[in-house]
C-alpha positions as CSV (number, residue, x, y, z in Angstrom):
1,M,-2.5,-12.3,-13.7
2,W,-3.3,-8.5,-15.0
3,S,-6.3,-8.9,-17.1
4,S,-8.7,-5.8,-17.5
5,E,-11.0,-7.6,-15.2
6,T,-8.4,-7.7,-12.3
7,K,-7.5,-4.1,-13.1
8,G,-11.1,-3.3,-12.9
9,F,-11.6,-5.0,-9.5
10,V,-8.7,-3.4,-8.0
11,K,-9.5,0.1,-9.1
12,T,-13.2,-0.5,-7.7
13,A,-12.1,-2.1,-4.8
14,S,-9.7,0.9,-3.9
15,K,-12.4,3.8,-5.0
16,I,-15.2,2.1,-2.6
17,S,-12.6,1.9,0.5
18,Q,-11.4,5.5,-0.2
19,D,-14.7,6.8,-0.4
20,N,-16.4,5.0,2.4
21,Y,-14.0,4.5,4.9
22,P,-11.5,7.7,4.7
23,E,-8.9,7.8,7.3
24,M,-9.4,4.4,8.9
25,M,-5.6,3.4,8.6
26,G,-2.9,5.4,10.4
27,K,-0.2,3.4,8.6
28,M,0.8,0.1,6.9
29,F,3.9,-1.3,6.4
30,I,4.5,-4.0,4.0
31,I,7.8,-6.0,5.0
32,N,10.2,-8.7,3.1
33,S,8.1,-8.2,-0.2
34,G,9.5,-10.1,-3.0
35,T,10.3,-8.3,-6.7
36,T,7.0,-9.6,-7.8
37,F,5.3,-7.5,-5.3
38,T,7.3,-4.5,-5.7
39,A,6.8,-4.4,-9.4
40,V,2.8,-5.1,-8.9
41,W,2.9,-2.3,-6.4
42,S,4.5,0.0,-8.7
43,I,1.5,0.0,-10.9
44,V,-1.3,-0.3,-8.3
45,K,-0.1,2.6,-6.5
46,G,-0.9,4.7,-9.2
47,W,-4.7,4.0,-8.7
48,I,-4.7,4.7,-4.7
49,D,-5.4,8.2,-3.7
50,E,-2.2,10.1,-2.8
51,K,-3.4,10.6,0.9
52,T,-3.6,7.0,1.5
53,R,-0.7,6.0,-0.7
54,N,1.6,7.9,1.5
55,K,0.3,5.9,4.7
56,I,1.6,2.8,2.9
57,E,5.4,1.9,3.1
58,V,6.9,-1.3,1.2
59,L,10.2,-2.0,3.3
60,G,12.7,-4.7,2.4
61,G,14.7,-7.2,4.6
62,S,16.2,-4.1,6.9
63,Y,12.7,-3.1,7.9
64,M,13.3,-3.1,11.9
65,T,15.3,0.1,12.1
66,K,12.1,1.8,10.3
67,L,9.8,0.1,12.2
68,E,11.5,0.9,15.5
69,A,11.8,4.4,14.6
70,F,8.2,4.4,13.8
71,V,7.1,2.9,17.4
72,D,9.5,5.2,19.2
73,L,7.8,8.5,17.4
74,N,4.3,7.0,18.5
């Protein structure tokens, strides 16, 4: 799953997105993610620009409270 080719692709795709499409994303919530995704995310998030990474939240099963709070703020 994590061959050097896959890692290279993810890094390149992230760089292209960050360099050419800055500030396109307001906020991203990933909900009900499994343990495999959480493990992969812990690696991948290191390759993503900090400003972009701060806009992404990985939420577990009790996500509604967080989403409702976000909607109320906006």
